[in-house]
C-alpha distance (Angstrom), angle and dihedral (degrees) to the residues before:
residue distance angle dihedral
X1 . . .
X2 3.80 . .
X3 3.82 120.0 .
X4 3.85 126.5 -154.8
X5 3.83 107.9 -128.0
X6 3.83 92.9 -147.0
X7 3.86 103.4 46.1
X8 3.87 103.1 12.9
X9 3.80 91.5 -123.8
X10 3.83 110.2 162.5
X11 3.82 126.3 -150.3
X12 3.74 140.2 161.2
X13 3.82 116.4 -112.7
X14 3.83 91.0 -144.9
X15 3.81 93.6 61.7
X16 3.78 113.3 82.6
X17 3.84 116.2 -133.7
X18 3.80 113.4 -104.1
X19 3.78 113.5 -95.8
X20 3.73 116.6 -117.1
X21 3.77 114.5 -107.5
X22 3.75 115.8 -125.0
X23 3.78 115.3 -113.3
X24 3.81 114.0 -110.2
X25 3.82 115.2 -139.5
X26 3.79 118.0 -154.3
X27 3.78 133.2 -174.9
X28 3.83 126.7 -132.2
X29 3.83 90.2 -82.0
X30 3.80 95.1 49.7
X31 3.79 96.2 -104.6
X32 3.85 115.5 144.7
X33 3.78 113.7 -112.1
X34 3.82 126.0 -149.5
X35 3.79 136.2 -173.7
X36 3.83 110.2 -78.5
X37 3.81 96.7 28.0
X38 3.78 124.2 133.5
X39 3.79 118.1 -126.6
X40 3.81 137.3 -173.2
X41 3.82 123.2 -138.1
X42 3.85 110.2 -120.9
X43 3.80 99.4 -161.7
X44 3.82 139.2 24.5
X45 3.83 109.8 -87.3
X46 3.78 119.7 -158.3
X47 3.78 114.7 -141.2
X48 3.80 117.4 -126.6
X49 3.82 115.9 -122.3
X50 3.80 94.8 17.3
X51 3.75 145.3 56.7
X52 3.86 95.0 -110.7
X53 3.73 127.3 116.3
X54 3.80 132.4 -157.7
X55 3.83 100.7 -137.5
X56 3.77 125.5 -135.7
X57 3.79 109.2 -97.6
X58 3.82 95.4 32.2
X59 3.79 108.9 147.3
X60 3.83 117.2 -138.5
X61 3.79 117.9 -164.7
X62 3.76 131.5 -157.3
X63 3.84 100.6 13.1
X64 3.82 123.9 -167.1
X65 3.85 119.1 -146.4
X66 3.79 118.9 -139.7
X67 3.76 133.0 -179.2
X68 3.79 99.3 -113.9
X69 3.86 138.7 99.3
X70 3.85 90.7 -86.1
X71 3.79 96.6 44.9
X72 3.85 102.0 -173.1
X73 3.79 118.8 75.3
X74 3.86 111.3 -167.6
X75 3.82 148.4 141.9
X76 3.78 118.9 -117.2
X77 3.82 118.4 -158.8
X78 3.78 110.4 -109.0
X79 3.82 94.1 10.1
X80 3.83 104.7 56.2
X81 3.77 131.2 -145.2
X82 3.76 118.5 -5.9
X83 3.79 144.7 148.2
X84 3.81 125.5 -114.6
X85 3.72 136.1 -172.6
X86 3.77 116.5 -116.8
X87 3.81 90.4 -131.8
X88 3.81 90.6 69.8
X89 3.82 97.5 52.4
X90 3.77 138.1 65.6
X91 3.77 127.0 -153.3
X92 3.84 111.9 -98.0
X93 3.78 118.6 -131.1
């Protein structure tokens, strides 16, 4: 057994550490999202710091998933780069 000198945690060197599980991103309907998918906004979203609005039905192409509070990183035509929450989009067909 090995012992950590700082916290006294003990472990066996023969046991491999557990692999981290990948986070699964789901849209408002429960469909699994992946990088490069296209999504549609399901409700009007007000933009912070401005008077603009992302309208319901706006299609967003080529999303990128990130491990943050707003988990979709994308570019919207006419508005530029922004982050969205997956609970406010649905996967486009």
